Structure formats: structure tokens, C-alpha cells
Short mmCIF file of the C-alpha atoms (twelve columns), coordinates in Angstrom:
data_MODEL
# 
_entry.id   MODEL 
# 
loop_
_atom_site.group_PDB 
_atom_site.id 
_atom_site.type_symbol 
_atom_site.label_atom_id 
_atom_site.label_alt_id 
_atom_site.label_comp_id 
_atom_site.label_asym_id 
_atom_site.label_seq_id 
_atom_site.Cartn_x 
_atom_site.Cartn_y 
_atom_site.Cartn_z 
_atom_site.pdbx_PDB_model_num 
ATOM 1  C CA . UNK A 1  -0.019  -0.006 -0.004  1 
ATOM 2  C CA . UNK A 2  1.059   3.542  -0.621  1 
ATOM 3  C CA . UNK A 3  -0.519  6.927  -1.116  1 
ATOM 4  C CA . UNK A 4  -0.696  8.037  -4.727  1 
ATOM 5  C CA . UNK A 5  -2.150  11.494 -5.262  1 
ATOM 6  C CA . UNK A 6  -4.636  11.107 -8.123  1 
ATOM 7  C CA . UNK A 7  -2.274  8.810  -10.031 1 
ATOM 8  C CA . UNK A 8  -4.799  8.170  -12.782 1 
ATOM 9  C CA . UNK A 9  -4.286  4.426  -12.612 1 
ATOM 10 C CA . UNK A 10 -7.423  2.329  -12.112 1 
ATOM 11 C CA . UNK A 11 -6.174  1.084  -8.747  1 
ATOM 12 C CA . UNK A 12 -5.551  4.538  -7.301  1 
ATOM 13 C CA . UNK A 13 -8.481  6.678  -8.431  1 
ATOM 14 C CA . UNK A 14 -10.961 6.165  -5.561  1 
ATOM 15 C CA . UNK A 15 -10.525 9.338  -3.523  1 
ATOM 16 C CA . UNK A 16 -13.071 10.547 -2.306  1 
ATOM 17 C CA . UNK A 17 -15.789 7.924  -2.417  1 
ATOM 18 C CA . UNK A 18 -18.506 9.041  -4.765  1 
ATOM 19 C CA . UNK A 19 -20.926 6.479  -3.406  1 
ATOM 20 C CA . UNK A 20 -20.502 7.837  0.095   1 
ATOM 21 C CA . UNK A 21 -20.897 11.465 -1.075  1 
ATOM 22 C CA . UNK A 22 -24.126 10.770 -2.971  1 
ATOM 23 C CA . UNK A 23 -25.717 8.737  -0.226  1 
ATOM 24 C CA . UNK A 24 -24.638 11.157 2.480   1 
ATOM 25 C CA . UNK A 25 -26.504 13.981 0.641   1 
ATOM 26 C CA . UNK A 26 -29.562 11.765 0.345   1 
ATOM 27 C CA . UNK A 27 -29.436 10.653 4.000   1 
ATOM 28 C CA . UNK A 28 -29.037 14.266 5.253   1 
ATOM 29 C CA . UNK A 29 -32.011 15.353 3.166   1 
ATOM 30 C CA . UNK A 30 -34.119 12.572 4.653   1 
ATOM 31 C CA . UNK A 31 -32.714 13.477 8.085   1 
ATOM 32 C CA . UNK A 32 -33.830 17.072 7.685   1 
ATOM 33 C CA . UNK A 33 -37.327 16.539 6.258   1 
ATOM 34 C CA . UNK A 34 -38.319 13.203 7.810   1 
ATOM 35 C CA . UNK A 35 -36.939 13.162 11.387  1 
ATOM 36 C CA . UNK A 36 -38.604 9.810  12.258  1 
ATOM 37 C CA . UNK A 37 -36.129 8.079  9.868   1 
ATOM 38 C CA . UNK A 38 -32.949 9.443  11.410  1 
ATOM 39 C CA . UNK A 39 -31.804 6.154  12.885  1 
ATOM 40 C CA . UNK A 40 -32.419 4.420  9.566   1 
ATOM 41 C CA . UNK A 41 -30.285 7.046  7.753   1 
ATOM 42 C CA . UNK A 42 -27.368 6.665  10.174  1 
ATOM 43 C CA . UNK A 43 -27.595 2.905  10.085  1 
ATOM 44 C CA . UNK A 44 -27.583 2.767  6.306   1 
ATOM 45 C CA . UNK A 45 -24.674 5.208  6.034   1 
ATOM 46 C CA . UNK A 46 -22.634 3.186  8.479   1 
ATOM 47 C CA . UNK A 47 -23.495 -0.035 6.637   1 
ATOM 48 C CA . UNK A 48 -22.425 1.530  3.360   1 
ATOM 49 C CA . UNK A 49 -19.189 2.852  4.843   1 
ATOM 50 C CA . UNK A 50 -18.367 -0.544 6.358   1 
ATOM 51 C CA . UNK A 51 -19.144 -2.391 3.168   1 
ATOM 52 C CA . UNK A 52 -16.970 -0.072 1.060   1 
ATOM 53 C CA . UNK A 53 -14.057 -0.603 3.385   1 
ATOM 54 C CA . UNK A 54 -14.496 -4.378 3.985   1 
ATOM 55 C CA . UNK A 55 -14.850 -5.159 0.278   1 
ATOM 56 C CA . UNK A 56 -11.657 -3.124 -0.429  1 
ATOM 57 C CA . UNK A 57 -13.312 -0.652 -2.758  1 
ATOM 58 C CA . UNK A 58 -12.058 2.272  -0.616  1 
ATOM 59 C CA . UNK A 59 -9.799  3.068  2.279   1 
ATOM 60 C CA . UNK A 60 -11.188 4.636  5.414   1 
ATOM 61 C CA . UNK A 61 -9.903  8.031  4.314   1 
ATOM 62 C CA . UNK A 62 -11.807 7.752  1.017   1 
ATOM 63 C CA . UNK A 63 -15.071 7.031  2.852   1 
ATOM 64 C CA . UNK A 64 -14.567 9.869  5.382   1 
ATOM 65 C CA . UNK A 65 -13.703 12.311 2.589   1 
ATOM 66 C CA . UNK A 66 -16.772 11.215 0.605   1 
ATOM 67 C CA . UNK A 67 -18.998 11.756 3.620   1 
ATOM 68 C CA . UNK A 68 -17.541 15.216 4.266   1 
ATOM 69 C CA . UNK A 69 -17.970 16.128 0.610   1 
ATOM 70 C CA . UNK A 70 -21.595 15.012 0.785   1 
ATOM 71 C CA . UNK A 71 -22.164 17.046 3.977   1 
ATOM 72 C CA . UNK A 72 -20.609 20.102 2.312   1 
ATOM 73 C CA . UNK A 73 -22.813 19.790 -0.783  1 
ATOM 74 C CA . UNK A 74 -25.912 19.375 1.378   1 
ATOM 75 C CA . UNK A 75 -25.034 22.400 3.490   1 
ATOM 76 C CA . UNK A 76 -24.359 24.657 0.529   1 
ATOM 77 C CA . UNK A 77 -27.504 23.661 -1.362  1 
ATOM 78 C CA . UNK A 78 -29.740 23.988 1.745   1 
ATOM 79 C CA . UNK A 79 -28.217 27.336 2.667   1 
ATOM 80 C CA . UNK A 80 -28.804 28.631 -0.868  1 
ATOM 81 C CA . UNK A 81 -32.372 27.308 -1.160  1 
ATOM 82 C CA . UNK A 82 -33.513 28.376 2.305   1 
ATOM 83 C CA . UNK A 83 -31.946 31.821 2.048   1 
ATOM 84 C CA . UNK A 84 -33.817 32.386 -1.227  1 
ATOM 85 C CA . UNK A 85 -37.034 31.169 0.387   1 
ATOM 86 C CA . UNK A 86 -36.462 33.432 3.431   1 
ATOM 87 C CA . UNK A 87 -35.880 36.441 1.164   1 
ATOM 88 C CA . UNK A 88 -39.127 35.791 -0.733  1 
ATOM 89 C CA . UNK A 89 -41.402 35.208 2.249   1 
ATOM 90 C CA . UNK A 90 -39.656 37.031 5.083   1 
ATOM 91 C CA . UNK A 91 -40.021 33.973 7.365   1 
ATOM 92 C CA . UNK A 92 -37.198 31.847 8.679   1 
ATOM 93 C CA . UNK A 93 -36.345 28.535 7.036   1 
ATOM 94 C CA . UNK A 94 -36.997 25.112 8.614   1 
ATOM 95 C CA . UNK A 95 -34.153 23.408 10.444  1 
# 
């Protein structure tokens, strides 16, 4: 094992995990709008993270970076959408 910064070879191009980023955004959206499913969201994200690591598709750092990327995308999009909504109606946004 070694660390190869975006080497371009098929074995070294998995940083960050795109699967983790996409499903983190989805889980955070469900977390925000359907609070009764929060435990399900966390459980499924942990299951996905464990399966990506155990099956050797990604290293732990890839999975963590993918989750952080997903969180950042969710935060930016929600901030943009809710600030536009607040400016139109004059009421605060949910969450």
C-alpha cells in the first residue's frame, strides 16, 4: 500500500468515495425533512461505509472524505435554497 495523489491508474483513483458522497447527501435530506427516519439514515450510512471498506473498494480516508464532501454539498445547497425562500417570504427557514 502507498498513497498516490490522483495517479490516474485504475487502482488509485478512488478518492473521495462518490458512493459515500451521494448517499450522504440523500441521508441528510431525509434526516432534515423526515426526522422519524434518522436512525435508519445513520444505520444505512454506517453499513455503506463498512461495506466499502470491507470489500476493499475504498480506504477509510476515502469514505470519510466522501461523507464530508456530501455534507458540504448538502449544507451549501440547503443554505442557498432556504436563504432564497427566506428572502421571498420574510419567514425563517426550517431546520
